[in-house]
C-alpha positions, 0 to 999 in steps of 0.5 A: 181907884174910883173905877175899881170902887164902882166895879165893886159896887156893881158886882156886889149889887149883882150878888157876885162879890162881897167885901168879905170875899176880898178879905178871905181870898186865900181861904181854903176850900173843901173837896167833895170827897166823902166816905161813905159815898152818898147815894146822890151827889151833884156838884155846883160851881159856887161855894159858901164862905164860912166865917166867924159871923156864920150861925147855925140854926137849930130849933130843937134840942137834938139838933142843938146837940148835933150843932154842938158836935159840928162846932167841936170839929170846926174849932179844931180847924178855925179856933172858934165855934159858931153861934147856935140860934133858933132862927135865921137864914142869912150866912147860916147853916140851917138844920131842919128835922122832920119825922119820916119814920120810913127812912129815918136816917136819910137827909138832903144837904144843899150848899150854895153861896147863900148858905147851907141847908140840911133837911134830916128825915129825923134827928139821926138823918140831920146828924148824918147830914152834919157828918157829910158837911164836916167832910166837905170842910177843908182839912187845913186850919184857917180863920175862914173856909169855903164849903163847895157847892153841892146838892146831896140826897142820901140814905143808908143801904142797910139799917144795921151798921156795926163795929164790935170791940172785945174788952174781955181779952184786953181792957180799954179805958172809957176815954178810948171807948168814946173815941171809938164811938166818935169814929164809927159815928163819923163813918155813919155807923150806928151800932157799937157791939160791946163784948163785955164778958169772957173766959179771960175777964168779966168787965162790967160791974154787977152790984148783986154779985160783987165777986164778978168785980173782985175776982172775975175781972182779974187774971193771973197772967196773959199769953205772950207771943204766938199761941203755939209758943205757950209763953206767958208774961207773969203779970196780973191783969184786970179791969172793969167798967163801973155802972156809972161809966157804962151810963156815961158811955151809953149817953155819949153814944146816944148823942151820936145816934149810936146804939150800944149792944152789950154782950153777956156770953152764955153758956160758953166763954164763962170761965171768969164768972165760974171762978167768982161763983164756982157753983155755976159750973158743972164740976163746982170747981175750983176754977181760974180766970183764963190765962190762955186764949181759945175755948175752955171746957168749963161752961155754965151748968145747963141743968142748974136752976141757980145758973138761970137765976144768976143770969137773970139777975145779971141781965136785970142790971144790964137792962137798966144800963142799956136801953136798946132793943137788943141784948147779945147773949153769945151762944158760940163755942160752947163745948159739951163735954161737961154737960155730957158727964154732968148729972144735973145736965143729964137730968135736965135733958131727960126732964125736957125730952132733949135728944142731945147736948145741942138740944140742951144748948137750944133749951138754954138759949130759948129759956134766956130769950123768953126771959128777955122777951118778957122784959121787952127785949130781943136777943142776938146770938152768934150763929151756933144758936142755930144748932138744936133749933133757933129761938123764936125771936132771935137775931143771928150773927153769922160769923162762921162764913155766910151759911149761918146767915143763909139758914137763918134768913130762910127761916125768916129770922133777922141776920147780921152778917159778920163772916170772918174772912171779910169782917174780922179786923183782928186778921192780918191786913198786909203780908209785909214782914214787919206786921205786928202779931195777929191771930191769922187770916188775911183781910186787906182793905180791898177784900173788905171793900169787895164784901157783899152782905146779901148772899146770892143764895137768897131770893128777894124776900129772904134777902130782906132779913139781912139787916146789915153787917158788922166788923168784929175786933177780937183782942187776944193780940191787940193790947193797946189803943194804938194797935187797935186803931191800926187794925181797925182803920181804914178797914172800917172806912171801907166797911162803912161804905159797903153798908151805907152806899148803893152797891152800884156806886161802889168803886174801889179805885175811886174809894182810894182816891177819896181815902187820900183826903179822908186819912187827913181827917183821921190825922186830925182825930189822931188816929193811928191808922194803917197805911197799907193801901198806899204801899206797893201791891202786886197782882200775880196773873196768868200772862196769857202765854202759859206762864206767870207775870206780876203787875205792881201798883201803888196808889201813893201820889208821887210814888215811884216803884223800883224792883229787883229779881235777884233778892237784893233790896230795891233802891231809887237808883235801881230798876223802875217798874214800867211793865209787868214782871215776867217770872221766867226762873225760880227767883225772889221779886222785891219791890218798893214804892219810894216817895222823894227817894225814901221808901214808903210802907212795906216792901213787896217780897215774894219768892217764886218757884218756877216749874212746868205747871206754872201758869197752866190750866187747872181743874178742881173736882170740888171747890174749896171751902169758902173760908179758905178759897184763894178765888181761882184755881190759878193760885195752885200753879202761880209759883207761890208756896203758901206760908205756915201762918196760912194767912196769905190767901194761897192755901186751898182748904177743904173741911172734912172732904178730899181734894182733887186737881188736874193740871193740863201741860198743853202737850205730852212731856217728860215728867221727872217730879210731881209734888204739892205742899200741905199743912199740919197745924192741929191747934187750928184743926188742920191735919195732914192728909191720909194719903196723896196720890199722883196720876198721869194721862195722855188724854185726860180720861185714862190715868195711871198712878205714878206716886203715892205717899201715906206718911207725913210730918205732923207739924208745919208745912209738909212738902210732898215730892215724888221723883219719877223715871220714864214717865210722860204725859199731858195731864197730871192729877193730884188727889189728897185724902182728908184725915176725917174726924179730929181724934179724941184728945186733940183740940176740936175732937169730933169735928171735921179736920181741915185739909190744906193744899197749895202749889201743885209742882211738876218738873 
């Protein structure tokens, strides 16, 4: 015993052992698994023991607040909070805050066996250092915990890192709004875009106009199910935030270094306000708060000075509640049909020398921007504010793809990127058959993570105007908090890394490894996140032999994949996946990952159509629109037929233009059938083609037409099939002619129609 005691004394004198260590030999240790990935991380061999005697040193009020937030998390793990003191360096977490305004959100974090030191360039930098420290803690509950030794130097790539929430379509309580802010701050996002007014409901108290609360905040009923079903639930719906509640939310966000940007929609998406005060519209009403989703023709009257007075009064109260630099004024999806027939609007156009209704909208936005600028604020608007001329100091949110952002940056305007095909979290995130109803699209975590906010079309100087990006969460189909969290996480975790971490540090497989730890933190926060990233996934690829193969994968630790090709359900005693599955006949591939012999997540279930063109080389005369581009012409001959909801990344979409594709069969062959699938979904501006023609060639230069179709069904998937006799050739050309402009009376009249095409079939 004496020998052991003397050894302990020697180790203690050398600083290699303490009696405290002996008491906590089984204390859990955290992992270096941080989202978003810091700019620089160096791991060390030693670690720091945090116990009840550990203190937090914070000298100013902001750091004390940050320390208090750390304690809130720690108490969930240990059952206790640490004492917060203004001085000390023994067994301590020390917070130092500087005043580096050039990189205010940056910080360094050092952990060794003597303690933890965080140096923030500002209060926000210290806060983000604490968020990283929280992620270094283990997720197991214990009386004492080890923090792994690290040296971290970190700062964000982009200044604007945002998450949006539409509370107009569906209303969410204040306590959930706070949780939403907690989660985005945890991911080092710094902006909450609060979409407060809509056709379907006005959600903020304006004391000068009480009917906004009494009338505009309520609707008679709500759409139930898919838009095209045109069904309603028959239940009154409403809700709004009082000004005291708004102040509470803004204070809560400020403590977490989150700026809240309110959105007050104008001149469109204003039907709720018109219902409360009909004189604000062109016709004078009567109006009704919107019950269906979509865009309404009734908007604020741009020729009525009372409208500007109303909006200025509203903004005066909004400015008192939101101290941030920006006010979002919408500016999107504003039909001009009322303005074109309104005497006041026509008089305004004549008076101001405006050439068309787009110029009138520009006048409207300019006028409101000038008012907000006079109050020391700046406007943000959706990319439609580019139409008719951009307001002088406006920041553009580019949502209709990236073109609006490119145009604004080239005009030297600040840009926030929010392109729908990467940043709309109301889109489907899985192709599983059990997914809850969503608006459309297909935006899995992998696609979000692959997003690059700076368009390649911009040069180095223009790229400086891209201030960051944001995810948008529209809530037509999201009517409760569990569903909302399911749609947002972990996609928001992926976007957080896109916006914070250096581009060359990003690696999707590494992100998924860290996500396995990170979701345990989301569990502690009781977040109903989606688990699709760990279910079975499939990559359909050219097998290099003129055919198609399917590579299956799952990131689930301990998971095993089993599959079938005869349409039966896979089982853990069935065929295990070992090598890519070859598609050699028309069949349905079903695959499932099992954990402990129990299925995990959604099953992969895909029907493959076998034909002569399968896996062959395809040349497109023109690329599809970026919004509907599967990424490779291979998708036209991969054996997968696009589905009617067009959210499966299989359809090639052409907006106002024709499609032409040529398949090379490798040799001259008999051709008995040619075909393709197209789509009609007129509520989504997708129209059948005017005509489809097929031609064949032996040499790829001289083609002979072999089939033409000019009559098509008007709804759903349209299968174009042409049976042939005595036709041979090596090259097959398909040409589909776009319908042109959407006809009067249809939704989107006057805009270019979409042409959709998928599987190019040759038999």
